[in-house]
C-alpha positions as CSV (number, residue, x, y, z in Angstrom):
1,M,150.2,62.9,117.1
2,P,151.0,59.7,118.9
3,P,148.6,58.0,121.6
4,I,149.4,59.8,124.8
5,N,150.3,56.3,126.5
6,V,153.1,55.9,124.1
7,W,155.1,58.8,125.2
8,L,153.7,59.7,128.4
9,L,155.8,57.6,130.8
10,P,159.5,58.2,129.4
11,V,158.7,62.1,129.5
12,L,157.5,62.4,133.0
13,A,160.3,59.8,134.1
14,G,162.6,62.0,132.3
15,W,161.4,65.2,134.1
16,V,162.0,63.3,137.7
17,I,165.1,61.9,137.0
18,P,166.9,63.5,134.1
19,G,167.9,60.9,131.3
20,A,165.4,58.1,132.9
21,G,163.2,58.6,129.7
22,H,166.0,57.5,127.5
23,F,166.9,54.6,130.0
24,M,163.3,53.5,129.6
25,Q,163.8,53.5,125.9
26,K,167.3,51.4,125.8
27,K,169.1,54.6,125.1
28,A,171.7,54.5,128.2
29,G,174.3,56.3,126.4
30,R,172.1,59.5,125.8
31,G,170.5,59.1,129.2
32,A,174.1,58.9,131.3
33,L,175.3,62.0,129.1
34,I,172.0,64.0,130.1
35,F,172.2,62.9,133.9
36,G,175.3,63.7,134.0
37,S,174.9,66.9,132.3
38,V,171.9,67.9,134.2
39,L,173.6,66.9,137.7
40,L,176.6,68.7,137.1
41,M,174.8,72.0,135.7
42,F,172.5,72.0,139.3
43,L,175.3,71.2,141.6
44,F,177.6,73.7,140.3
45,G,174.5,76.3,140.4
46,L,173.9,75.3,144.3
47,S,178.0,75.4,144.9
48,M,177.9,79.0,143.5
49,S,174.6,80.0,145.8
50,G,172.4,80.5,142.9
51,M,168.9,81.9,143.5
52,M,166.1,79.8,143.0
53,F,163.2,81.8,141.1
54,T,160.0,82.1,142.8
55,P,156.6,82.8,140.9
56,E,155.8,86.4,141.9
57,K,154.4,89.5,140.3
58,G,157.0,92.3,139.9
59,T,156.8,95.7,139.9
60,D,156.8,95.6,135.8
61,V,156.0,93.2,133.1
62,L,159.8,92.3,132.5
63,T,160.2,91.5,136.1
64,S,157.3,89.1,136.6
65,L,158.2,87.6,133.3
66,I,161.9,86.8,134.5
67,N,160.1,85.5,137.7
68,Y,157.7,83.4,136.1
69,G,160.0,82.1,133.4
70,G,163.0,81.4,136.0
71,F,160.7,79.0,138.1
72,V,159.6,77.2,135.1
73,C,163.1,77.0,134.3
74,N,164.2,75.9,137.7
75,L,160.8,73.5,138.3
76,A,161.9,71.8,134.9
77,A,165.1,70.4,136.4
78,G,162.6,67.9,138.5
79,G,163.4,66.1,141.1
80,M,166.3,67.9,142.0
81,Y,164.4,71.0,142.1
82,L,161.8,69.2,144.3
83,L,164.4,67.9,146.7
84,T,166.4,71.2,147.1
85,T,163.2,73.1,147.8
86,M,161.8,70.2,150.0
87,F,165.5,70.5,152.3
88,G,165.1,74.2,152.6
89,Y,167.6,75.8,149.9
90,S,166.3,79.1,149.8
91,Q,169.6,81.4,148.5
92,P,168.3,85.2,148.4
93,D,169.5,87.2,144.9
94,L,173.2,88.4,146.5
95,P,175.2,90.7,144.3
96,G,178.0,89.6,142.7
97,A,179.2,87.6,139.4
98,V,179.6,84.2,141.1
99,H,176.0,83.8,142.6
100,D,174.4,85.3,139.4
101,Y,176.6,82.7,137.4
102,G,174.9,79.9,140.0
103,T,171.5,81.0,139.2
104,K,171.9,81.0,135.3
105,F,173.3,77.5,136.2
106,L,170.3,76.2,138.0
107,V,168.6,78.1,135.1
108,T,169.9,76.1,132.1
109,A,169.8,73.3,134.1
110,G,166.2,73.2,133.8
111,L,166.3,74.3,130.2
112,L,168.9,71.5,129.5
113,N,166.2,69.0,131.2
114,I,163.2,70.0,129.1
115,L,165.5,69.5,125.5
116,A,165.9,65.9,127.0
117,M,162.1,65.7,127.4
118,V,161.6,66.8,124.0
119,D,164.2,64.2,122.7
120,A,162.7,61.5,124.9
121,Y,159.2,62.4,123.1
122,E,160.5,62.2,119.7
123,I,162.2,58.7,120.6
124,A,158.9,57.5,122.2
125,A,156.7,58.5,119.1
126,G,159.1,57.1,116.5
127,K,160.1,60.6,115.2
128,K,163.8,59.6,115.9
129,D,166.2,57.2,116.8
């Protein structure tokens, strides 16, 4: 495993601002694609009034798993998640396909950013170009 000082800064920068870890490593094209993709997914989710998950215990194991997993995925969107919660975005879980798709877009933006952080780690560690 490579030393932590080699990969920590690009991974943290990539969490706060999607694609920033790639920009730091002179991979501007890849960083721009990641930034645009995560930002658009997140904005589409907000425009569809998607729900942000909160870490709360449900009535059964599956509900708790969905709530905690969704929260981790929302949090993985980094700075965008922090800004939206700081400015008070709090959409309840509404019935309907549009709101459900919005929730899925918000979660998927975080999952895509996790993949981008893993990619930034692998580039910093010298495992890929």
